[in-house]
N, C-alpha and C positions, 0 to 999 in steps of 0.2 A: 299262261304258258304258250298256248298256240299262237297268240299274237306276237310274242317275243321270238318264237321259232320262225314265224313268217318273216320278221325283220332280219333274222340271222340268215335265212336262205336267200333273201333278196341281196344281202351283202355278199354272200358266197357266189351267187349267180352273176353279180356285177363284176367281181374281181377274178373269176375263174371260168373255165369251160365246163364245170361240173353241173349237170342238169339239176334243175330245181324240181321238187315234187309238184304234181299237178294241182294240189290244193292251195299252193302259195298264191296269195293275192298281190297284184302289183298296182302301184300308183306312184306318181312322182313324189307325193308327200311321204308315202311309206318308204320309198327308196332313200329319201332324204333322212329319215329317222334311223335307217339301218346303219348309218355311219357309226353308231355306238358299238357295233360288233365287228368293226374292221380289224381290231387287234385279235379277236377270237378267230376270224378268218385267217389271219396270218399264222396263228398257232397251228391251225388245221393244215394249211398249205405247206408250212414248214415241216410238219410231221410226215406228210405224204412224200415230200422231196427227200427228207432224211431217210425215210423207209426205203425208197428206191436206192439211195446210196448204200445203205446197209445190205440190202439184198444183192446189189451188184458186186459189192466188195467180197461176197462169198465166192464169186467166180472170176473176177477180174482184179487188176491192180488198182491201187488207190487213184491214180491219175485217170484211168478209164472210168472208174466208178463216179468220180466227180463230174466228168464230162457227161455221162449218162444221166446223172441227177440234174445237171443244168439243162439238158435237152428236154427231159421230162418236165422241168419247171416251165420252160418256154411253152410247151404244149398245154400244160395245165392252166396257165394264166392267159394264153392267147397273146403272148408278148405285149401285154397291156401296159405294164410300167415301162418296159424298154422303149416302146413306141413313144411314150410321153417324154422320156429322156432325149430321144433323137429329135423330136419336134421342138423341144425347148432349146436344145443346143443350136439347132438351125435358126430359130427365131432370134435368140439372144445374140448369136454370133454373126448373123447375116444382115442385120439392120441396126440403125441408130434410133429411128423414130419409133415410139410406142405402137402406133397403128400399124406400121410396117412389120414390126416384130410379131404382132398378133396375126397379121395376114399370112406371114410365112409359116407360122405354127399350125394354121389350118390346112396348109398344103399337104396332101397325102404323100407326096414325093419326098424322098430323103435326100438331103444335101451333104456337102462335104463335112460340115460341122457335126451334123447328126450322125453320119457314118463313123466319124472319128470317135465321137462320144460313145457310141454303141459298142464299137470294137474294144475300146479301152475299158469300158465297164465290164463286158463279158470276160475279157482277158484278166482284168483285175480280180473278178470273182474267182476265177480258176486258180490264179496264182496264190491269192490269199487263203483260199480253202485248202490248198495243197500244203500250206505252212501251218495250219492250225492243228492242235493236238487232239481235238475232239470235233471232227467234221460234222457228224450228225447233230450234235448238240448246238454247234455254231449255226447250222442251217435253221434249226428250230427257233433259236433266239432271234437271229437276224430277220427272219421272215416276219415274226410277230412285231418286234419293236420298231422295225423300219416302217411298217404300216401305221403304227401308233403315231410316230413322228409326222408322217405325211398327212394323215387324216386330221391331226391336231391343227394343221394350218387352216383348215376350213373354219375353225372357230374364231380365229383372230385376224385373218386377212380378208380384204374385200375381193369379191369375184369380179373379174374384169373382162371375161370373154363374151362374145356374142351369144346370148342364151338361145337364140333361134337355131344355131348350128352346132353348138358345143355338145360333145358326147357326155359331158358331166353336168349338164344343165340341172338335173335334179339335186345336185349337191350344192347349188349356189345359194340356197336358202340358209338362214341363220339356224344354227343348231342350239339345242337346249343345254342347260348345265348338267342335266341328267345324262344326256348323250355323251358329253365330254367326260363325266365321271366314270361311266361304264367303260368308255374307250381306254382310259388311263388305268383304272383299277384292274382290268383284265390282263394287264401286263405284269401283274404281281408275281406270277410263277417264277419270274427271273430270280427272285429272292431265295427260292428253293433250289433252283437249278445250278446257281453259281455261288462261289465264295463271296461273302459280303463285300470284300474289298473290290473284287472284279465288278460286282454289281454297281457299286458306287461310281467307279471309273466310267462305266458305260453310261450311266445316267447323266453324269456331268458332261461327258463328251457329246451326248445327244442334245442336251440342253444348249450347249455352246453352238453345236451345229445348227440347231433350230433357229437360234438367234441370227446366225450368219445367213442362213437361207432366207429368213424373213426379210432381212435388210436388203439382200440381193434381189429378191423378187420385187420388193417395193421400188427399188431403184430402177429396175429394168422396165417393169410394166405397171407398177402401182398396185399390185395385188397378185392373185394367183389364177391359173386356169387348171383344167383337168390335166393337161400335159405337165404343168409345173409340179403337181402332186406326184405324178409318175417319176419325174426327175428326182424329187426329194426322196422318194422311197428308194430309188436305186443308189443314190449317193449315201444315204444313211445306212443301207445294207453293207456297202463297202467299208464304211467307217466302223461299223460294229465288228466286222471280221478283223480289221486292223487292230482295234482295241483289244479284242480277245487274244490276238497273237502277242501283243505287248504285255498284256496282263499275265500271261503264262510265264513270262520271263522274270517277273518281279513279285508275283503273288504265290506264296507257297500253298499249293493245293488249289488247282483250278476249279475243282468241284468240291462241294461240301462232303 
């Protein structure tokens, strides 16, 4: 149990600014294995952000509460995934050659493509959340499942970045089937939280999206980088919000 808790806290520390206990052991190999708990980390982060929204809504309007929850989310994760989205947009939009794309993605400066992608993503989250009928629940589900999709790419795509300088170097190794099984099975609470029809629509939508993202990344750079995983998480989060909005219009009983 302590070994598994160690892996969980490594995953939590990698994807958030939450301090890890002093007893947690680190090594690139352990961090590599911690990918199995990325979905669980998503549930926890989603619960914290949803909690901020619920607390803020006791004092402020819905729009202000959403904004406060988004600000808290950025602070909680250190803008980790958003940075990946911006770098990916800059790289893919700013060059044609694969090597040039990867070089641009390593640049810490943000370009016009990255700025546009970041603004539209943040604006999209705000607008979509404002349209959902269950904001806290939507946050919880989107945070978990978007990380499931992003992390699943590690298991099927080749890693193409320079391992000596990449921030996701420990994730470049092959994962085990056990890691993948735990990653996916920990998304199961969605079957309890949502109407079964809505759950099926979300799963199908994410499977289609994953296929599209896979083909896109392969065509652009022949695999994935850490920035690509951040971009995949951001895009899938937006898609989940959109699917939940559509589902409430056609599914009688959004919740069980």
